[in-house]
N, C-alpha and C positions, 0 to 999 in steps of 0.2 A: 410307553414307559410307566411302570408303576411308581407309587409314592416312595418306596425303599430305594429304587434305582435313582430317582430324582434327587433325594437327599444325599445319596452317595455321590452322584455327579457333582452336586453343588460343593460337597465337602472336598472332593478331588481338586476342584477349580480353586477353592479357598487355600488348600495346602500348596498348590502350585504357585499361587500369588505370594504366599508367606515365603515359600522357598526362594523365589525371585527377589523378594525384598531382602532377604538375608545375604543375597549376592550383589546387592548394591550398597556401596559405602559412600555416604555423603559427608563431606568435611567442609568446614568453614575456615579459611585462612585469613589472618589479618596482618600478613607481612607487609602489605602495602594498603594502609587504611583508605577507604573510599573517600574520594574528594574531588575537587574541581578538575583535576587532570583527567579523571574518568569521564566526567560530565562533558568537558569539552571534546575529548577524543571520540566519545560516542556520538556526539553532535556531528563530527566530520564524517562518520559513516553514512549519514542520511544525506549530507551534502553530496558525497559521492554517488549515492544512489539516485539522486534527483537529477545530477548532470546527465545521467543516462535515461532513467525512467521517465522524467518529466518531458525530456526531449521526444521520446517515443509516444508518450501518452497525449501530449498536446499537439505535436506537429507531424507525426508520421502519417496520419490519415490524409491531411491537406497536402502533404508532399506526394503521396501516392496518387491523389486525384488530380492535383494541378500541376505536378512536374512530370510524373511517370504516365499520366493520362489514363489511370484506371478508373473504373466507375465506382460509385459509392457502394453498390451492392457487392461488387467483387471484393473490395477492401473489407467490407463487413463480414463477408463469409470467410475470408482469410483470417481476420482477427478471432472469429469465433472458434474456428478449427485449431489454430495455432495455440490460442489461450487455453483451451481445454486439454491439449496435450501438455502444455507447459504446467497446468495445475497439477497433473499427475507427477510431473518432475519435482514439484515442490514437496509433496509427501515423500517421494523416493529419497530426495536429498536430506530431508529431515530425519528419515530413518537412518540413512548412511552416516549423518553427523552424529546422531546419538551413539551409534555403534563404532565410531571411529575411535583411535587410540587417544588416551588422555595424555597429553605431552606436558612439558615443563611449564609452557605458557598457557596451557589449557586445552580445551577440545575445540573451540570455535574459531579462534584467531588463525590457526594454520589454514583453514579453508579459505578465508579471505585473502590471505597472503598468496596462495596459489591461483585462485580462480580470478583475481583481478585482471590478469593478462588477457586471457581469451575474451573477457567481458569488454575490455578496451578495444579489441580488434573489431568485435561484431557491433559495438555501438557506433562504429564509424562506417562499416560496410552497408549498414542498413540504408544509409542516406547517399549512396553513389549516384550522381545525377545522370551519368552516361548510360545507365540501364534503360532510359527512355528510347535509346536508339535500337534496342533489341526488338525481335518480333514479340507479338503479345504473349505467345506461348513461353518463350524464354523469360519475358518479364515476370509473369506470374510465378514460374518456377523459381526464379532468383529471389523474389520478394517473400515467398512462402518459406523457403530454406533458410534464408538469413534471419528472418523474423522468428522462426522456430528456435534456431540455434542461439540467437540473442537472448530469448526468454529462458532457455535452459541454463546459460552461463549466468544470467541474472540471478537466477534461483540459487545457483551454486555459491553466490556471494551473499545474497540477501537473506536466506534462511539461517546460516550460521551467524550472520550479523544480528538478525532479530532475536535469535535464541540466546545470544550472549548477554542480553540485558538481565536475565534471571540469574546469571552466574556472577555479576558484578557486585551484588549486595543482596542481604536478606531482609533489609529494612524497607517497609512500605513507603516511607517518605523518600528513601533514595530512589525507588523505582518510579515514583512520581517525577522526581527530578530527571531521571534518565529519558522518561517519556517526553517531558517538556523540552529537554535539550535535543532529543531527537527530532521532535516537531520543529523546534527552531532550525536545525540543520536542514530539514525538508523546506522550510520557508526561505532560508538563505539560497540553497542550490536551486529550488524551484523558481524562486522569483528572479534570480539572475537569468535563468533560461527563458522564462516567460517574458521578461521585459527586453532582454537584449536580442533574442532571435528575431521578433518581428521588425526590429529597427534595421536589420540587415538583409532579410530574406527577400525583400521586394526590389523590383527594378524601378529605381527613382521613386516618384510619388505614385506610381500606378499599383494596381492590385495584382500584377503578374509576379509570380515567384521566380527568383533566380535560382536555379539548381546549384550552380557552381558556388555562389556566395553562401547558400544554405550549407553546403558541404564543408566549407571552410570553418564556419562557426561550430558545426558538429565535431570537427576534429579538435578544436580549442576546448570545447565543453567535455569531451571524452578524456583529454589529457588532465584536466582539472579534476574530474572524478576519480581517476587513477591515483593522482597525488593525495587526495582526501582519504582514500583507503589506506594509504601508507601511514598518515597521521593517526588514524583509528587504531591500527595495530600497535603503534608506538606508545600511545598514551593510556591505554586501558589495561586492567588487571582482572583476570577471572578468579574470583574468591570462593565461589560455591562450586565445588568439584564432586562429580559423581563417578566413583570408580566401579566398574562393572566386570564381574568374572565371566558373565555370558550375557548374550542379548536376550530381551524379553520376546518370547514367540509372538509373532504378528497377530495371531488370532486372539490370544489373551490380551494383548495391548489395545486392539480394537474394541473388545468387549468392555475393557476398563474405561476407555474414552467415552463410550456411549453412557456410562454412568455419570458422566460430568455434564450436568444441565447447563451450568455456566458456559461451557465450551459451546455447546449446540446453539444456545441463544446468542452468544457473541458472534458465532459464524453467521447466523441469520441476520443480525443487525449489521455486521460488516458488509455483507453482500449488498444490503440496500444502500448504505452510505457510500460504498465504493462505485456502485452503479451511478449514483448521483454525482460523485466527484469526477468520474471518467466522462459521462455524458456532458457535464458542465464544461469541462475543459475543451471537449471537442466542439461543443455548439457555440462556445464564445468565439473561437477562431472563425467560424462561419457567420456568426452574428454581427460582428464588427466588419467583416469583409463584405458581406451581402445586404445587411439590413440597415446598419448605421453608415456603412461605407466610410469608416474612420479607423484606419489601421493603426494610427498613433494611439488612439484610445484603447485598441486591443491591448497593447502592452500594459497599460494601467490596470485594465480589468483582470488580466491573468495573474497579476501579483497580489490581488486582493485577499485570496485564500491564504496567502503566505504572510501578508502584512497583519492580517487578524491574529495569526499565531503569534507573532512578535508582540502585539498588543496585550494578548491574554497571558503570555508567558510569565511575566513578573507576579501575576496575581494567582497562577494556577495552583502553586503549593498551598496558599492560604485557602483558596476555594474548596480544593479537595479535603484539606484537613478539617475544615469547618462543616462541609456539607456531604462530602463523599464523591467518589468518581461517578457512580451511577446516578445519583440524585442530581448532581449539577449538569451532567450531560443531557438528562431528560429535559430539563428546563430549557437548555439552549437550543435543542433540537426543535422543540415546540415553537420557540421564538423565530427560528429560521423559517419554519413552514409558514407561519403567519406573514412574514415579510415577503417571501417569494409569491404567496397567493395574492398579496396586495399589488405587487409589481405586475403579475399576470393580468389583473383586472385593469390596471392603469393602461397598459399597452402603450407606453411612452415612446415617442420619437426623440426625446431629449437625452443626449449622451450623459449630461450632468446628472439629471434625475436617476437615470438607470445605474450609473456608477455609485451614486450615493446609497441607493437602496441595496445593491449588491454587496457593498461594504458592510451594511448592517446584517443582511441575510447570511454573509459568510460566518457570522458569530454561531449560527445554528449548528452546522456541521463541524465548525472550527474546534469547539470545545471536545467533542467526541474524538476527532481526528487527532488532537493533541494528546488525549489520554489513552487512545487505543492501544498503544504499546504497553502501558501499565496495566490495562485491562487484561492483556494476554499474560503477563507475568503473574497476575492475580489468579488466572485460570490454571496456569502451570502449578502454582502452589496449591490450588484447590484439588487438582489431580492427585497430587501426592498425598494430601490429607485424606482423600477418599479411598485410595488404592494402596498407598505405601510405596508406589513405584513413581520415580521421577524420569520423564522423558521430555526435556525441554525442546529439542528439535523436532520431534513428532508433533507435539501440541502446536508449536508455532507453524509447523509445515501444513497442518490441516487448516489452521486459520489463514495461511497464505494461500492454500489451495482454494478456499472460499473467495478470497479476494480476486484470484485469477479467473475463477468462474464468472464472478461479477464483472471483471473486466472484459472478458469474452462476450458475455451478454451485452454489455454496454457497446463494445465495439461492433458487434453484429447488429444490434439494434439501431445504433447511430447511423452506420452506413446504409442499412435497409431503409431507414426513416427518410434519409436524404434522397434515396431513389424514389420512394413513394410520393414525396411531396413535389417531385419534379426537378430536383436540383440537377443543373447542367454542369458536368465537369469538363475542364478543358486544359490540356498541357500548355497551350499557348497563353493562356490567361485572357483577361479582358471581357469574359462573358458576364452580361448583366442579367441577374435573375429577376423573374417576374415579381410583382408585389405580393401575389399569393404565396409563392415560395418563401420570400423574405419574411412575411408575416407568420408563416408556419415555423420558420427557424425561431423566431422570437418566442412563440408559444412553447416550443420545446426548451428553449433556454430558461424559461421561468416556471413552467408547469412541472417539469420533471423534478427540480429540487423541492418545490412545494410539496408534492406527494411523498417523495422519498424521506425528507426530514420528518414529516408528520408520522409516517409508518414506522420509522426507526425509533422515534420517541415512544410510541405506544408499545411496541415489542419490548424495548428496555425496560420500560416502567412496570409492565405486568408479569414479565416472565424471567428477567435476569436475576438470579438469587444472591449475587455477592454485593450486598449494600456495604456501607461503611463499617458497620459492627462486625460483620462476618469476615471481612478482609483482615481487620486487626486481629481477630480470633485465630485465623488460620496462620497468620505470621508468627504468633506466639507459640502455637502447636509445633510448627517446623523448627523454630529456634530451640525449643526445648529438646527436640529429637535429634538435632545434628550433632556430629562430633567436632569438637573445637580443636 
C-alpha cells in the first residue's frame, strides 16, 4: 500500500467513525435526580450477584472434590474450559446489550428482569448432591453442562448490571458512590455466604461435608439473590441514554477499543487481582480444613475481604476525592503485598496471628476491588472522549471477559496445584492430609496474594493513564457534549 492509499484508508475510517457518531444521540435526563435510592438499589444488585457467584467461587470446588468425589485436576480442567467459553459469552452479551432496544426504563434493566429466572434455576442445580451416585462419565457431563450454563446466565445478568452504573449519573463523585455501594453489596452478600455456609455444610464437628445440608443452604441463598435483583430494578433510574440508529460495526469497534490504553491496562490489572481473589477464596477453604483444621475459623477468614470493604466504605469518597482512584489503589496494593509477604515468612500455626494479618492484608486488594467498578466507568467515559462513540456494554463486557479468563486461570491453577502437591480428595470425608501437603497449602494461601498485589500495584502505577486530573477533565468534556 502506497502513502496515498494509506492516507485515503485512514480518511475513510475517520469518516466512518464520524458518521457513526452522528447516529448516536446521548441524552441526560434529570426526571429522577440521582440519590440514595439509586445507591441502595445498585447495592442490592451485587448482593444478588454474590449470593450466586460467591457460593460458586468459594465452595463449588470443595463440593466437587469432597461431595461428588472428583479429583482436583478434573475440577481445575473443568473450570478452565468452562470459564474460557463463559468469557466469550461476556463479550457477546455486552454487544447484544449495547444493540438492544432502548426502552422507557432504559437499556440495561430489562435484561436483569428477564435473565434472573434462569440464573436462579442454575444456581441451584449446580449443587445437587445426588449426582454423586451417577457414573463418573455422567457426573463429569452433568457438572460441565450445568457449570457452563450457569456462567452464561450469570453473564446475562451481570453484564447489563455492571454496564448500568455508567447510565445512572455523569458525575465522577456519583460513580465513586455507586462503586462503593456495589462493593458494600458484594461485602454483604459475600460475607453472608462465606460465614453461614461453613456453619451448615459439615456433618457435626467433623470435616466431612453433608451434600444434602449444602443443597438446602444453596436454595436459600439463590432465592435471596433473586429477590435482591427485584430490588435493584425497582430502585434505580437510568439517566444517561444512548439512542442508536444503527450498530457500530464490530471491526471498527474493536479498532477503537484498542486505542484506549486505560482499558488495556485495567484489563491486565484486573486479571492479576481476580486471580488473587479467586485463588485466595479457594485456598482458604482448604487451609482451614486441612492446615489449621479449624472450620469455625474458616467462616471468620472468609468474611474478612468483605469486612474490610465495610470498614473502608465510609472513607472511600474522601480518599478518592483527595488522592484519586489510581493513586490510592496503588498505595493499598503495595501495603497488601508487604503484609502477605510477612505472613508467608512467619509460617504461623496460630489461627489468631493468621486472622489478624489477613485482616490487614485484605486492605491491599480491598481498595482496588471497591473502586474497580468506578475504574470501569472512567474507562467507558475515556472511550467516548477518544472516539466519540459510547459502548457501555461492550467495554464492560471486555473487562468482564478478562475477569472470567482470570477466574478460569485461577480455577485451573488451583485444582492442578492441589493435585501436584498431593492433595487427597474423598467424597466420604475424613482424609487427613500429610504435613507436606498442609504446608504447601499454607504457602499457596500467602505467597499468591503477596505476588499478585505487588504486581498489580506496579502495573497500575506505571502504565494506567487515568489519574485524578484526567478523570475530572474527561467528565467535563462529556458533560459539555451531551444533550440535556
